[in-house]
C-alpha positions, -999 to +999 in steps of 0.1 A: +198-294+433+201-332+436+203-342+473+212-374+490+236-383+462+263-405+478+288-401+449+285-363+448+323-358+446+326-378+414+321-357+383+317-388+361+289-403+383+272-369+385+272-366+347+258-402+344+231-393+369+220-364+348+218-386+317+197-411+337+174-383+347+170-371+312+160-406+301+130-404+324+100-388+306+084-377+339+111-352+348+132-347+316+113-315+309+121-302+344+158-310+339+158-292+305+141-262+320+170-259+344+194-260+314+207-293+329+224-273+357+221-298+385+242-296+416+248-329+434+252-329+471+247-351+501+234-337+534+231-366+558+218-360+593+243-352+621+219-359+650+230-396+651+243-415+681+274-430+666+302-405+668+321-418+637+289-416+616+283-381+630+317-369+620+315-386+586+281-370+579+294-336+591+323-338+566+299-347+538+277-317+546+308-295+547+320-308+513+285-304+499+284-268+511+318-261+494+305-275+461+274-253+462+294-222+471+319-229+444+290-232+419+273-200+431+306-180+425+305-190+388+270-177+384+270-143+366+232-139+370+203-151+391+188-182+377+151-186+375+134-217+360+111-208+332+082-222+352+088-196+379+089-168+353+056-180+338+040-181+373+052-146+380+039-133+347+005-147+354+004-130+388+015-097+372-013-100+346-039-107+373-027-077+395-028-054+365-063-065+353-077-062+388-063-027+393-089+000+399-073+034+395-067+063+370-036+044+359-057+014+348-080+037+329-050+053+312-037+018+304-070+008+288-070+039+266-034+031+254-044-005+246-073+007+225-049+030+206-025+002+202-051-021+187-062+007+163-026+013+151-019-024+147-050-028+127-040+000+103-006-015+099-018-050+091-050-042+072-039-017+045-013-028+020-015+005+001+002+026+028+030+048+017+065+044+032+062+077+050+029+067+066+043+033+076+071+050+094+047+073+112+025+044+123+055+023+134+068+053+154+034+058+170+032+020+178+066+021+195+056+052+216+024+035+227+041+003+236+066+022+257+038+041+274+019+008+280+050-008+296+056+022+317+021+023+331+021-015+338+054-011+356+040+017+378+009-004+386+031-034+396+054-011+416+024+003+435+013-033+442+048-048+449+040-061+483+009-078+470+028-094+441+056-107+463+032-121+489+012-139+461+043-154+448+055-166+482+021-180+491+018-199+458+052-215+462+044-224+498+009-238+492+017-256+460+050-269+472+066-265+438+102-269+449+093-299+470+073-313+441+104-310+418+126-326+444+103-355+449+101-360+411+139-362+410+141-387+438+113-408+424+129-409+390+162-421+404+143-449+423+126-459+391+159-459+372+176-479+399+148-505+400+149-507+362+186-514+362+182-540+389+155-558+368+177-556+337+207-570+356+186-598+370+173-606+336+208-606+321+221-629+349+192-654+345+196-654+307+234-660+310+227-690+333+204-705+307+230-701+280+257-716+301+236-746+309 
């Protein structure tokens, strides 16, 4: 979400804003990871003394809310940035490896069997078609069993996983970090445009003289 964007009602200016953000190497990767799905809004404060400003800001906040709700209605699934999925995957891996229970022992045994089957499949080119099918079938069963055990371990530790995710997001301030990156990028782009404009004007003056 791109906040404090004064021209949030203009689709043309919103598209231009996205293009400007993509030109900045610092945050282009973040934008791409969001599949360029940026919602432009403006949420000015309403705790201001001037009544006209207060009403104007209240209307902007209302319009921004409508834009956001309209966008959410078009979403057919929950969107999660790739970076969040990667973080969640790391947490899951950590929880599974730290598990001390019969389930973890069973999981370790399955992993050993998986390694053995994969080794047989990759290391012997003289295997008959029948034996290949048997090994592939065994591999599939073991992978399904592994996934099932890992799922049970994570389910047993669901509260721990959820807490770890929330704490990480809070302490690292990931969402705030992305938001600041977007705002900083726009400031950089604006300053750059001002410099280019100033240079153009000065150059034009020299040519005229």
